[in-house]
C-alpha positions in Angstrom: 123.8 98.3 74.9 120.6 99.2 73.0 117.7 97.1 71.8 119.0 96.8 68.3 122.2 95.3 69.6 120.1 92.9 71.8 118.0 91.7 68.9 121.2 91.1 66.8 122.8 89.1 69.6 119.8 87.0 70.1 119.8 86.1 66.4 123.5 85.2 66.7 122.7 82.9 69.6 119.8 81.2 67.8 122.0 80.6 64.8 123.5 77.7 66.7 120.3 75.8 66.8 120.4 74.0 63.4 123.9 72.6 64.2 122.8 71.5 67.6 119.8 69.7 66.2 122.0 68.1 63.5 124.5 66.8 66.1 121.8 65.4 68.5 119.8 63.8 65.7 122.4 62.5 63.2 125.6 62.0 65.3 124.4 61.1 68.7 121.2 59.4 67.4 118.8 60.8 70.0 115.1 59.8 69.6 112.3 62.3 69.7 111.8 62.1 73.5 115.5 62.4 74.2 115.9 65.2 71.7 113.0 67.3 73.2 114.4 66.8 76.7 117.7 68.4 75.7 116.1 71.2 73.7 113.9 72.0 76.7 117.0 72.3 78.9 118.4 74.8 76.4 115.7 77.3 77.4 117.4 77.5 80.7 120.0 80.3 81.3 122.7 77.9 82.3 124.1 75.8 79.4 125.5 73.2 81.9 122.0 72.1 82.6 121.8 70.8 79.0 125.3 69.3 79.2 124.3 67.4 82.4 121.1 66.2 80.8 122.9 65.1 77.6 125.4 63.1 79.7 122.5 61.4 81.5 120.7 60.6 78.3 123.9 59.0 76.9 124.4 57.0 80.0 120.8 55.7 80.0 121.0 55.1 76.2 124.3 53.3 75.9 125.7 52.1 79.2 123.5 49.1 80.0 125.3 46.5 77.8 128.4 48.3 76.6 130.4 50.8 78.5 132.6 51.0 75.5 129.7 52.3 73.4 128.8 54.9 76.0 132.5 56.1 76.2 132.5 56.3 72.4 129.4 58.4 72.3 130.7 60.6 75.2 133.9 61.2 73.3 132.0 61.9 70.1 129.8 64.4 72.0 132.9 66.2 73.2 134.5 66.2 69.7 131.4 67.8 68.1 131.9 71.0 70.1 128.4 70.6 71.5 129.3 72.4 74.7 130.4 75.5 72.9 127.2 75.4 70.8 125.0 74.9 74.0 126.8 77.9 75.5 126.2 80.1 72.5 122.6 79.2 72.2 121.7 79.6 75.9 123.2 83.1 75.9 119.9 84.3 74.4 118.3 83.6 77.7 120.4 86.0 79.7 122.0 88.4 77.2 119.4 91.0 78.1 121.5 91.6 81.3 123.7 93.7 79.1 120.9 96.0 78.0 121.0 99.6 79.0 118.4 100.7 81.6 115.7 103.2 81.1 116.5 106.8 82.2 114.9 107.8 85.5 114.2 111.3 86.6 115.5 112.5 89.9 114.9 115.8 91.7 116.9 116.4 94.9 120.0 115.1 96.5 120.9 111.6 95.2 123.3 109.0 96.4 124.9 106.1 94.4 125.7 103.1 96.5 125.1 99.4 97.1 121.6 99.0 98.6 122.9 96.8 101.3 124.7 99.7 102.9 121.5 101.6 103.7 119.9 98.8 105.7 118.6 99.9 109.2 118.1 96.3 110.4 119.7 93.1 109.2 116.3 91.6 108.6 115.4 94.4 106.2 117.8 93.0 103.6 115.6 89.9 103.2 112.4 92.1 103.5 113.4 94.2 100.5 114.3 91.0 98.5 118.0 91.8 98.7 117.7 95.3 97.2 115.2 94.5 94.4 112.1 95.6 96.3 113.0 98.8 98.2 109.3 99.7 98.3 108.9 97.2 101.1 111.0 99.6 103.2 109.1 102.7 102.0 111.6 103.8 99.3 109.7 104.3 96.1 111.9 106.4 93.8 115.1 104.4 93.0 116.9 102.3 90.5 118.9 99.1 91.2 120.7 96.5 89.1 123.6 94.1 89.4 127.1 95.4 88.6 128.0 92.7 86.0 131.3 92.4 87.9 130.3 91.5 91.4 131.8 93.6 94.2 133.6 96.6 93.0 134.9 100.1 93.8 134.0 103.0 91.5 134.8 106.7 91.0 132.2 109.2 89.9 133.6 111.8 87.5 132.2 115.1 86.3 132.1 114.5 82.5 132.5 118.2 81.7 135.6 118.9 83.9 136.8 115.2 84.1 137.3 115.7 87.8 136.4 113.1 90.4 133.4 114.1 92.4 132.8 111.0 94.5 133.2 107.3 95.0 131.0 104.2 95.7 131.5 100.5 96.1 129.6 97.3 96.5 129.5 94.3 98.9 126.4 92.7 97.4 127.2 93.0 93.7 124.5 95.7 93.3 124.4 99.4 92.6 121.5 101.7 93.3 120.6 105.4 92.9 118.4 106.8 95.6 116.9 110.1 96.7 118.8 110.9 99.9 115.6 112.2 101.6 113.9 108.8 101.1 116.9 106.9 102.5 117.1 109.1 105.6 113.3 108.8 106.1 113.7 105.0 106.2 117.1 105.1 108.1 117.8 108.4 109.9 121.1 107.0 111.1 122.5 106.5 107.6 125.7 108.5 107.2 127.9 106.8 104.7 127.7 109.8 102.4 129.3 111.8 105.2 131.6 109.4 107.0 132.3 106.6 104.5 132.6 108.6 101.3 134.3 105.8 99.4 131.1 103.8 99.8 128.5 106.3 98.5 128.6 109.2 96.0 126.5 112.2 97.1 125.3 114.6 94.5 123.5 117.6 95.9 120.5 119.4 94.4 120.4 117.2 91.3 117.6 117.6 88.8 117.8 115.4 85.7 118.1 111.8 84.6 120.2 108.9 85.5 120.7 105.8 83.4 122.5 102.5 83.8 124.6 102.1 80.6 126.5 98.9 79.6 129.5 99.3 77.3 131.4 96.8 75.3 135.2 96.7 75.8 137.8 94.5 74.1 141.5 94.1 73.4 144.4 91.7 73.2 146.2 90.0 76.0 149.7 91.4 76.4 151.3 88.4 78.1 151.0 84.6 78.4 149.2 83.0 81.4 147.8 79.6 82.2 144.5 80.8 80.7 145.4 82.6 77.6 148.3 83.4 75.2 149.8 86.8 74.4 147.9 88.3 71.5 144.6 86.4 72.2 141.5 88.5 71.8 139.3 89.3 74.8 136.0 91.1 75.2 133.8 92.1 78.1 131.0 94.3 79.2 131.1 97.0 81.9 128.4 99.0 83.7 128.4 102.7 84.1 126.0 105.0 86.0 125.4 108.1 83.8 123.7 111.3 84.8 122.6 114.4 82.9 121.0 117.4 84.6 121.5 120.6 86.5 122.0 121.8 90.0 118.5 123.1 90.6 119.8 125.8 93.0 122.6 127.3 90.9 121.4 126.2 87.4 124.8 124.9 86.5 125.0 121.6 84.6 125.7 118.4 86.4 126.8 115.7 84.1 128.5 112.6 85.6 129.6 109.0 85.0 130.3 106.5 87.8 132.5 103.6 86.6 134.7 100.9 88.0 138.2 102.0 88.9 139.2 99.2 91.4 138.3 95.7 92.6 
């Protein structure tokens, strides 16, 4: 998703603020201090922080002399739809997780894998901040991000021929693109690209750019479950690893996409 999309989504999130303020002020009758406490919580990525604080405020405000009064306000709070509004508003604090990454240039053999798989020593996982700071291990040219899904299994396709050219998966909910030379310099015993090919896609002699791209998907449920009804609308976001370049030895194009094809 691009920056224009992000700006529009943030505006949509912030549009919930006037209704939130109206409910807190006029229906739940919070004073200035109580109001500011809730609004501060809404700057947190997790909307439940604000819900918990609101419940505490209502308890402190109304429970002393009349449990009935507190229960009335608690019920009123739920009936106003405040939780949904809190969720909508706080999305602005983490919606940038769906923003596309910046393209990175690579020149050489590359691998796509979860960074946890290249660790030489168990302690190195903490040393590199769990994949976020590979420089601590001497790896300087790489890109890493969360998968949005958690642990997954993916297939890498040549986008020109539509053929599968590799696989990769995750055990730490992360995906990285590395130069193979840097990985082997750090960990000469790394061989997943040779022996565990479902864990790491190996693309030889690549010269070009790789980008993390987030796409919006949606549809309608086809059957009833405990959580939704047939015909209900759903939407989600998926991450893809997209590369455009050439084989620097043969000069032939290398265009690929790595995307989730399993759990």
